N, C-alpha and C positions, 0 to 999 in steps of 0.2 A: 450732425447735431441730433441729440436724442429728443424725443417728445414725451409728454406725460399724458396718460389717459386718466381723466378726472371724472369721478362719478359722485353725484349728490346722493347720500344715503340717509340723511336726516332732514326733517322738515324745516322750512324757513319761517314757519308760523311762530310768532312771539319773539323773534330774534331782533336785535337792534337794527336800525335802518342802515347803518354802515355795513353790517354783516350781510344783509340782503343785497345791498348795492355791490358788494364784492363778489357775491355769488353770481349776480346778474352780469357783471363784467366778465366773468369766466364763461358765460353762456349757459348757466345752470339756473333753471326756474322751478322745476318740479322734481320730486323724488324720482330717482332712476335716470335722470338726464345724464348723458355722458358727452364729454367734449375732449378733444385732443389739443393740447396747448404746447408751445415750445418750452423746453427746459431752460429758462433764464431767470435772472434775479427778480424780475417783475412778477412772474408767475409763482415763483417760490415764496415771495412776500405775501401774495394773496392767499396761498395755501396755508401759510403760517397763521394768518388771521382767522381763518375758518376751518382749519384742518380737522377739527372734531366733527364736522358735518360731512366730510368727504372721505372717499376711498381713492387713493392715488397709486397708480402703477406706471412703471416706465416702459415705454414702447421704443424699440430700436428702429 
């Protein structure tokens, strides 16, 4: 199964509480934070909610 490399590239300041909570659930708290998550429906849904704040690449 593939993994996704997710990097926070925009600030969470001024975002809705739900968007900040979604970023935190992915393990992203500060600009530049990177996490590796499994490529599944739950992760894809979180990315869809805050995708404009993230940079996502696939890792094999």
